[in-house]
C-alpha positions in Angstrom: 139.7 -217.6 244.9 137.6 -214.6 246.1 135.2 -214.8 248.8 131.0 -214.4 247.6 129.4 -211.6 249.5 125.5 -211.3 249.5 124.2 -208.1 251.0 120.6 -208.1 251.9 119.2 -204.8 251.8 120.5 -201.6 249.8 120.0 -198.5 251.7 121.9 -196.5 254.0 124.0 -199.1 255.7 123.7 -201.6 252.7 125.0 -198.8 250.3 127.7 -197.7 252.3 129.0 -201.4 252.8 128.6 -202.3 249.1 130.8 -199.5 247.8 133.3 -199.9 250.5 133.7 -203.6 249.5 134.2 -202.6 245.9 136.5 -199.5 246.4 138.7 -201.9 248.4 138.3 -205.1 246.2 137.2 -204.2 243.2 137.3 -208.0 242.0 134.9 -208.8 244.7 131.9 -210.9 243.8 128.9 -208.8 245.5 125.2 -209.6 244.9 123.0 -207.3 246.5 119.3 -208.5 247.5 116.6 -205.8 248.3 113.3 -205.9 248.1 112.1 -202.5 247.3 111.9 -201.2 243.8 114.3 -198.3 245.0 117.4 -197.8 247.0 119.0 -195.1 249.3 116.1 -193.1 249.8 116.8 -190.5 252.5 113.8 -190.9 254.6 114.6 -187.9 256.8 113.9 -185.5 253.6 110.3 -186.4 253.6 108.6 -183.6 255.8 110.5 -181.3 253.8 109.4 -182.1 250.9 106.0 -182.3 252.0 106.0 -179.0 253.3 107.9 -177.9 249.7 110.7 -176.7 251.3 112.3 -178.7 248.6 110.3 -178.9 244.9 111.5 -182.7 244.0 112.5 -185.5 246.0 115.0 -186.7 242.9 118.0 -185.5 245.3 116.9 -187.7 248.0 118.6 -190.4 246.4 122.5 -191.2 246.5 122.7 -194.2 245.1 120.9 -196.5 242.6 121.1 -199.9 241.0 122.6 -198.3 238.0 125.6 -196.7 240.2 125.8 -200.1 242.1 126.2 -202.1 239.2 128.9 -199.9 237.6 131.4 -200.7 240.4 130.8 -204.4 240.1 127.9 -205.4 241.9 125.1 -207.7 240.7 122.3 -205.8 242.3 118.6 -207.7 242.2 115.6 -205.6 243.3 111.9 -206.3 244.3 113.0 -209.6 245.4 112.6 -210.8 249.2 115.0 -213.2 251.1 112.5 -215.8 252.8 114.9 -217.6 254.5 118.3 -218.5 255.5 120.4 -221.4 255.9 122.7 -220.8 258.3 124.6 -224.1 258.4 124.9 -224.5 254.7 125.3 -220.9 253.7 122.4 -220.4 251.3 119.4 -218.2 251.1 116.1 -218.9 249.8 114.5 -215.6 247.9 111.1 -214.6 246.1 110.7 -212.4 243.6 108.3 -209.5 242.3 106.6 -212.4 240.0 106.4 -215.3 243.0 109.1 -217.2 241.4 111.5 -218.8 244.0 115.2 -219.5 244.1 118.4 -219.8 246.0 122.0 -218.7 246.5 124.9 -219.3 248.4 127.2 -217.2 249.9 130.7 -217.2 251.7 130.1 -214.1 253.7 126.6 -212.6 254.4 125.5 -208.7 255.4 121.9 -208.3 256.7 121.1 -204.9 256.0 117.3 -205.2 256.3 116.7 -202.1 258.3 113.7 -201.2 260.4 110.0 -201.2 259.9 107.2 -198.5 261.2 105.2 -199.6 264.3 102.1 -200.6 263.2 100.0 -201.6 266.3 96.9 -203.5 266.1 94.7 -200.6 267.2 90.8 -200.6 265.4 90.3 -199.2 262.5 94.1 -198.6 261.6 93.7 -200.3 258.4 91.4 -197.4 257.1 92.5 -195.2 254.5 94.4 -192.1 254.7 96.2 -193.7 257.6 99.8 -193.9 256.7 103.2 -194.8 257.3 106.5 -192.2 257.2 109.4 -194.2 256.2 110.3 -195.3 252.2 110.1 -193.4 249.2 106.5 -194.8 248.5 105.5 -193.2 251.5 106.6 -189.9 250.4 105.1 -190.1 247.0 101.5 -191.1 248.5 101.7 -188.3 250.9 103.1 -185.4 248.0 100.6 -186.5 245.5 97.5 -186.1 248.4 98.6 -182.6 249.4 98.8 -181.1 245.9 96.2 -183.1 244.5 93.1 -183.6 247.2 91.7 -180.6 248.6 89.4 -182.3 251.1 92.6 -183.2 253.2 92.0 -180.1 255.7 92.6 -181.7 259.1 95.8 -183.8 259.8 96.5 -185.6 262.6 100.1 -186.8 263.3 100.5 -189.4 266.0 103.7 -189.8 267.6 106.0 -186.6 268.7 109.3 -187.2 268.3 111.5 -186.2 265.1 109.7 -187.6 262.4 106.0 -186.5 263.9 107.2 -183.0 264.9 108.5 -182.4 261.4 105.5 -183.8 259.8 103.3 -181.2 262.0 105.4 -178.5 260.6 105.2 -180.0 256.8 101.4 -179.9 256.8 101.1 -177.0 258.6 103.2 -174.9 256.0 101.0 -176.6 253.5 97.9 -174.9 255.4 96.3 -177.6 257.4 95.3 -177.9 260.2 97.5 -180.3 262.3 96.8 -181.8 265.5 99.9 -183.8 267.0 99.0 -186.2 269.6 101.8 -188.7 271.9 101.5 -190.9 274.5 104.2 -189.1 276.6 103.8 -186.3 278.2 106.1 -183.9 275.9 107.1 -184.1 272.5 111.0 -184.6 271.5 110.9 -186.9 274.8 114.0 -189.2 274.1 115.8 -186.5 272.7 115.8 -183.4 274.9 115.2 -182.6 278.7 111.6 -181.5 279.5 112.7 -177.5 279.5 114.3 -177.9 276.3 111.5 -179.6 274.6 108.7 -177.3 276.0 110.2 -174.5 274.4 110.0 -175.8 270.8 106.2 -177.0 271.7 105.7 -173.8 272.3 106.8 -172.7 268.9 104.6 -175.4 267.3 101.7 -173.9 269.6 102.3 -170.6 268.0 102.5 -171.7 264.4 98.7 -173.0 265.1 100.0 -176.9 265.9 97.2 -178.4 268.7 99.6 -180.4 270.9 97.5 -183.0 273.0 100.1 -185.1 274.9 99.5 -187.9 277.5 97.3 -189.4 275.2 96.8 -192.9 273.4 95.0 -193.6 270.4 92.1 -196.1 271.1 90.6 -196.6 267.6 90.0 -194.9 264.1 86.4 -194.4 262.8 85.4 -193.8 259.4 83.6 -195.0 256.2 84.9 -194.6 252.9 88.4 -193.4 254.7 89.3 -192.4 258.7 87.2 -189.3 259.9 87.9 -189.6 263.3 90.8 -190.3 266.1 89.7 -191.4 269.1 92.0 -191.3 272.4 92.1 -192.7 275.9 91.0 -188.8 276.9 89.1 -187.1 273.7 88.4 -187.1 270.1 89.2 -185.4 266.9 88.3 -184.9 263.4 90.1 -185.5 260.5 90.9 -186.5 257.2 94.6 -188.1 257.2 96.6 -189.7 260.1 100.7 -189.9 259.6 101.1 -192.8 262.2 105.0 -192.6 263.1 105.1 -193.9 267.1 108.7 -195.3 266.2 110.5 -198.7 264.5 111.5 -202.0 265.2 114.3 -203.8 263.3 113.9 -206.4 260.8 115.2 -209.4 262.3 113.0 -211.8 261.0 115.7 -213.7 258.9 117.8 -214.2 261.9 115.7 -217.2 263.0 116.7 -219.4 266.1 120.6 -219.0 264.7 121.6 -215.3 265.7 121.3 -213.9 268.9 119.1 -210.9 269.6 119.4 -207.8 272.0 116.3 -207.0 274.1 114.1 -205.1 271.1 115.1 -208.0 268.7 118.0 -206.3 266.9 120.6 -208.6 265.8 123.6 -208.3 268.6 126.7 -207.2 266.9 130.5 -207.0 268.1 132.5 -204.0 266.9 133.4 -205.4 263.8 129.5 -205.6 263.2 129.9 -209.7 263.1 126.6 -211.2 264.6 127.1 -214.3 266.9 127.6 -216.3 263.7 131.4 -214.9 262.6 130.4 -215.3 258.8 127.4 -213.2 258.8 127.4 -209.3 259.4 124.5 -207.0 260.7 124.5 -203.4 260.0 122.4 -200.4 260.6 118.6 -200.0 261.9 118.4 -204.3 262.1 121.6 -204.5 264.4 122.9 -203.0 267.7 125.4 -200.0 268.3 127.8 -199.4 271.0 126.4 -196.4 273.0 129.6 -194.5 274.4 127.6 -192.4 276.6 126.5 -195.1 278.8 129.3 -197.7 277.8 127.0 -200.5 276.9 125.0 -202.0 274.1 122.0 -200.4 273.1 120.1 -199.5 270.0 120.2 -196.3 268.0 118.3 -196.3 264.4 120.2 -193.3 263.0 121.2 -192.9 259.3 124.7 -192.0 260.3 125.3 -194.6 262.6 124.4 -197.1 259.8 126.4 -195.8 257.2 129.5 -196.1 260.0 128.3 -199.8 260.5 128.4 -200.5 257.1 132.0 -199.4 256.6 133.4 -201.4 259.5 131.8 -204.4 258.0 133.0 -203.8 255.0 136.7 -203.1 256.2 136.5 -206.3 257.9 134.8 -208.8 255.1 138.0 -207.1 253.1 140.6 -208.6 255.7 141.2 -205.1 257.4 140.9 -205.4 261.1 138.5 -202.5 262.1 136.2 -201.7 265.3 133.9 -199.4 265.5 134.4 -196.4 268.1 131.1 -196.7 268.9 128.0 -194.1 268.8 126.3 -190.8 271.0 123.4 -190.8 268.8 123.7 -187.2 267.7 121.1 -185.7 266.3 119.2 -182.4 265.6 116.1 -180.7 264.2 114.9 -177.2 262.9 111.4 -176.3 263.2 109.9 -173.1 261.7 113.8 -171.4 262.3 114.3 -173.0 265.7 117.0 -175.2 265.7 117.8 -177.8 268.1 120.6 -180.6 268.3 121.5 -183.0 270.9 124.0 -185.6 271.4 124.6 -188.7 274.2 122.4 -188.8 277.2 119.7 -186.1 278.7 119.5 -186.1 282.4 116.4 -188.1 282.1 117.8 -191.0 279.9 120.8 -191.3 282.1 118.9 -191.9 285.1 117.2 -194.8 283.0 120.5 -196.2 282.5 121.3 -196.0 285.9 123.8 -193.2 285.8 123.6 -190.0 288.4 123.9 -187.5 285.9 124.2 -183.7 286.5 123.6 -180.7 284.1 125.3 -177.4 283.4 123.0 -174.7 281.6 124.0 -171.5 279.8 122.2 -169.3 278.0 124.1 -166.4 275.9 123.9 -164.6 272.9 126.1 -166.0 270.2 128.2 -163.2 269.3 129.2 -160.3 271.7 126.6 -157.7 272.5 128.1 -154.8 270.4 126.9 -157.3 267.4 123.8 -155.6 268.1 121.5 -157.0 264.8 119.0 -159.4 266.3 118.9 -161.2 263.1 122.3 -162.1 263.3 122.7 -162.2 267.1 120.4 -164.2 269.0 120.5 -166.2 272.0 121.7 -169.8 272.4 120.6 -172.1 275.3 123.2 -174.8 275.9 123.0 -177.8 278.6 126.1 -180.2 279.2 125.1 -183.3 281.0 127.8 -185.4 283.1 128.2 -188.1 285.6 128.5 -186.9 288.9 131.0 -189.4 290.2 133.5 -188.8 287.7 132.3 -185.7 285.6 132.7 -187.3 282.4 130.6 -185.4 280.0 127.7 -187.8 278.6 125.2 -185.4 276.7 124.7 -182.1 275.4 121.9 -180.4 274.1 121.8 -176.9 272.4 118.8 -174.7 271.1 118.8 -171.5 269.2 117.3 -169.4 266.0 121.2 -169.5 265.0 122.7 -172.2 263.3 124.9 -173.6 266.2 124.7 -177.3 265.1 128.4 -177.5 264.2 128.8 -177.6 268.1 127.8 -181.0 268.4 130.7 -182.3 266.6 132.9 -181.6 269.4 130.4 -182.7 272.5 130.2 -186.3 270.6 134.0 -186.5 270.2 134.3 -185.3 273.8 131.8 -188.4 274.6 133.7 -190.9 272.6 136.9 -189.8 274.6 135.6 -189.4 277.9 136.9 -185.6 278.5 135.8 -184.4 281.9 134.2 -181.2 282.6 137.0 -179.8 283.9 139.0 -180.3 280.5 136.1 -178.9 278.6 136.1 -176.2 280.4 140.0 -174.8 279.5 139.5 -176.3 276.2 141.1 -173.9 273.6 137.7 -172.6 271.3 138.8 -169.3 268.7 137.2 -165.9 269.3 136.2 -163.6 266.9 133.0 -161.0 267.3 131.9 -161.8 263.6 131.5 -166.0 265.2 131.4 -165.8 269.1 132.4 -164.4 272.3 135.3 -164.5 273.9 134.1 -166.3 276.8 131.4 -168.3 274.8 128.8 -170.6 276.3 130.5 -173.9 276.0 133.0 -172.5 278.2 130.9 -170.7 280.3 128.9 -173.9 281.1 131.5 -175.7 281.6 133.2 -173.4 284.4 129.7 -173.3 285.8 129.4 -177.2 286.2 133.4 -177.4 287.7 132.4 -174.6 290.3 129.0 -176.2 291.7 129.3 -177.3 295.1 127.0 -180.4 295.0 
C-alpha cells in the first residue's frame, strides 16, 4: 500500500516536489493544500511587469491546479492549514467558506514559504501602502499604475533586489521615485560597497532619489498615504511599496519542530525536519551554505526548487542529499548587470571568516574589437579565504551579459576550489567572446601573486 503524502503549499518548492514525486511514482497519493487562489507565480517578474517590460503576467506562472491534477495530485485551493497533530499525523484545515476539516498523512511536506516583513509602524495600514510578493500584489500595482494618474510620486522602502527593481519599474512608468533604506548603501547583503555604489550612481542618473541610513518612523495621510516620515526627513508620496525582507512561515511547527534562529524550520541535507516524517522545503526552511560551511537561511526560488527535488527523491525511497547552495543571484537595472554568488568581503567577516578579495577590470573582448556597444568593460571581484585561498564568493558588473560566469564560480565554491587552481583553469578564447587573458584568469592570478 502506497503512502499518503500531504504537501502544504504549491509555489516554487511545493510544485517542484509534487511534480518529482509523481514522476518517480505516478501511483503515489499526493494531496496538496494551498491557501491562495493561484500557484507558481514568479514574484521576481512583478517589477518587470510593472515597468511594462512585459505586457502581461500570464507567462509568470509555470504550473496550475489543472496541470498538477493531470499528473495525479489532488489539489485543494483557498484552504488554509490551521494546525498539525504530529503525534497522530493529522492536519486541520479551513476552507474559504469557513468550513473546517481534518486529513491524515504518512509523510508531510511543509512548503509554506515566507511573508513580507510588515513592521508595526504607525500609519502602515493606510491605503496605497503595499507589499510586493504574490500575484494579487502585482495585479493591484498594475491596475494602479495604468488607471490612477494621481499616483505621481512613489516611495520604495527597502533597497535590496526587490526594492531596487521596483524603483526602476516605477521610473520607467514616468513616476518620481524615492528609494529609502536603513543601511548606508543599496544591495548591502549581496555586493561589496564599491560594487553597489556603481549601481546606486546609475539609479541616481536615471532620476531616482536615494536616501540611505534612514528608517521609516510613520506614515501620514487622510484617504491614503501622503507622506513618509523617517528619522532624518519627510517625503511626500502617493504610493509606498514596502519591501524590507521576508520571514519564514513556520507557525505550523508549533513546539514540535526545531527552528533556526530566524524561525525557519531546521532541516538536514535530505530536507527532513526534526520529525523524520516531516519535510520542509523552500523559504520556510534552512539551507546549507557552502561558502561558510554552515546552516543558513537564503530565500531564493532556485534554492526552493532544488530543496523540493531533494525532498521528493527521499520521499520516494531514493537516498539523496542536497549539495548545499551558494546563494547565486543577479539583477539588471537600466542596462547595468550585476551577478554574485557566495560571500562578500563584509558578509564573510560577519560569519567569522577572514577573507581577501582580488579585483580586475577589463574589456570583455580584445581591444581590436572596437565596437563600444558590444565590447564594454567587466568589473570582477573574487573573494577567497585568507588561510587556504579557497574561493568563497564572486561579484561581476558590466553592461555586457557576463552572467553565465557566475555558474562556474558557484561550482567553484561548492567544490572548494582554490585561487591557485582557478588561475590555471582551462578557459577558451575566441575574439567574438572574450580575451586570451580574460578577467577571470587575471583576477585569480593577481590574487595568487599578492604578498599579504
